[in-house]
C-alpha positions in Angstrom: -43.6 -66.0 9.7 -45.2 -63.8 7.1 -47.2 -66.7 5.8 -48.6 -67.6 9.2 -52.3 -67.0 9.7 -52.1 -66.0 13.4 -49.8 -65.3 16.4 -50.3 -64.2 20.0 -48.0 -61.3 21.0 -47.4 -60.3 24.6 -44.9 -57.8 25.9 -43.7 -54.3 25.9 -42.8 -51.9 23.0 -41.3 -48.8 24.6 -43.8 -47.6 27.1 -46.7 -49.5 25.6 -47.6 -53.0 26.9 -49.5 -55.3 24.5 -51.3 -58.6 24.8 -53.0 -59.3 21.5 -54.2 -62.3 19.4 -53.4 -61.4 15.8 -55.2 -63.2 13.1 -54.8 -62.4 9.4 -58.3 -60.8 9.3 -58.9 -59.9 12.9 -57.3 -59.2 16.3 -58.4 -58.8 19.9 -56.7 -58.1 23.2 -55.5 -55.1 25.1 -53.0 -52.3 24.9 -51.7 -50.6 28.0 -50.4 -47.0 28.1 -49.4 -45.1 31.3 -50.9 -47.8 33.4 -54.3 -47.6 31.6 -55.5 -50.8 29.9 -57.4 -50.4 26.7 -59.4 -53.3 25.3 -59.1 -53.4 21.5 -60.8 -55.4 18.7 -60.1 -55.4 14.9 -62.3 -57.1 12.3 -61.0 -56.5 8.8 -60.0 -52.9 8.6 -62.3 -51.7 11.3 -60.8 -51.2 14.8 -62.6 -50.4 18.0 -61.3 -49.5 21.5 -63.4 -49.8 24.7 -63.7 -46.7 26.8 -62.8 -47.8 30.3 -61.6 -45.9 33.4 -58.1 -46.2 32.0 -59.2 -44.7 28.7 -60.9 -41.8 30.6 -57.6 -41.1 32.3 -55.7 -41.1 29.0 -58.3 -38.7 27.6 -57.7 -36.3 30.5 -61.1 -36.6 32.2 -61.1 -35.9 36.0 -61.3 -39.0 38.2 -65.0 -40.1 38.7 -66.3 -37.9 35.8 -69.0 -39.8 33.9 -69.3 -39.9 30.1 -71.8 -41.4 27.7 -68.9 -43.4 26.2 -68.0 -45.2 29.5 -68.1 -48.9 28.9 -68.8 -48.5 25.1 -66.7 -49.5 22.1 -65.6 -46.6 19.9 -64.5 -46.9 16.3 -61.0 -45.7 15.7 -62.3 -44.0 12.5 -64.6 -41.7 14.6 -63.7 -38.0 15.1 -63.7 -38.7 18.9 -60.7 -41.1 18.5 -58.7 -38.8 16.3 -55.1 -38.9 17.2 -55.3 -42.3 18.9 -56.0 -44.4 15.9 -52.8 -44.9 14.0 -50.7 -46.1 17.0 -53.4 -48.5 18.1 -54.0 -49.8 14.6 -50.3 -50.8 14.2 -50.4 -53.0 17.3 -53.4 -54.9 16.0 -52.2 -55.3 12.4 -50.6 -58.8 12.0 -49.0 -58.0 8.7 -47.4 -54.9 10.0 -46.1 -56.3 13.3 -44.9 -59.7 11.9 -43.6 -58.0 8.8 -41.5 -55.6 10.9 -40.0 -58.5 12.9 -39.3 -60.5 9.7 -37.7 -57.4 8.1 -35.5 -56.9 11.1 -34.3 -60.5 10.9 -33.3 -59.9 7.3 -31.0 -57.0 8.3 -27.2 -57.7 8.2 -25.2 -57.9 11.4 -26.9 -60.8 13.2 -24.6 -63.1 15.0 -24.3 -66.8 14.4 -27.0 -68.7 16.3 -26.5 -69.9 19.9 -28.6 -72.6 21.6 -31.2 -71.1 24.0 -34.4 -71.9 25.8 -37.6 -69.8 25.6 -40.3 -70.9 28.1 -39.1 -74.5 27.9 -38.9 -74.6 24.1 -35.6 -75.2 22.4 -34.6 -72.0 20.6 -31.8 -70.3 18.6 -30.6 -67.0 19.8 -29.4 -64.3 17.4 -27.9 -60.9 18.4 -27.6 -57.7 16.3 -26.2 -54.9 18.4 -28.5 -54.4 21.3 -31.3 -56.5 19.7 -31.8 -60.2 20.4 -34.2 -62.5 18.7 -35.0 -66.1 19.6 -36.3 -68.4 16.9 -37.7 -71.9 17.1 -34.8 -74.4 17.0 -36.8 -76.8 14.8 -39.6 -76.6 12.3 -40.4 -73.3 10.7 -37.9 -71.3 12.8 -40.5 -68.7 13.8 -39.9 -65.9 16.2 -40.5 -66.8 19.9 -39.0 -63.7 21.6 -37.7 -60.2 20.7 -35.6 -58.1 23.1 -34.3 -54.6 22.8 -33.2 -52.2 25.5 -35.0 -49.3 23.8 -38.2 -51.1 23.0 -38.5 -53.9 25.6 -39.4 -57.5 25.0 -42.2 -59.3 23.2 -43.1 -63.0 23.3 -44.6 -64.6 20.2 -46.6 -67.8 20.6 -49.5 -69.8 19.1 -48.3 -69.4 15.5 -51.1 -70.4 13.1 -53.5 -70.9 16.1 -56.2 -68.5 14.8 -58.9 -67.7 17.3 -62.3 -66.3 16.2 -62.8 -62.6 16.8 -66.2 -60.8 16.3 -67.0 -57.1 16.2 -68.5 -55.7 19.4 -72.3 -56.1 19.6 -74.1 -53.0 18.1 -75.7 -52.2 21.5 -72.2 -51.8 23.0 -70.8 -49.5 20.2 -71.0 -45.8 21.0 -73.2 -44.0 18.4 -73.6 -40.5 20.0 -72.0 -37.2 19.1 -68.5 -37.5 17.8 -69.0 -41.1 16.7 
């Protein structure tokens, strides 16, 4: 899994929902917190989030209040995004997310495999306490699904199916005060 160039991840980690395409050098998709969807793009080490109505809600702005950042992409390195960046950055970092899953699989205590099915694909099911992982039954045995009562469930698909991601157009990136 660590050698894979890309994966699509969709699901829930605690109270955060994610739906992201993770490539080695980029990522795109959305993260949802408290019912507010936040579009996100990463190219290299640079991460942007798009300020939407949902983002305004998370920032504590009153409903209907207008802002110069509405509809604009904001760099996670900007002072305005201080405090938001690290959590978002982890969800769009393929090496971190895939590495954490692979590391978990290396932990002692997993049960012997059981045959299973994940979205019509033959899988092998492994349990370790309250965590359950489903791996491809054939081939590279990559992760298809992760379940945990504390964290939720995440689906992994499209291994090695890299999809191009570009930085937001300059005209759509906020460049005002606090950027």
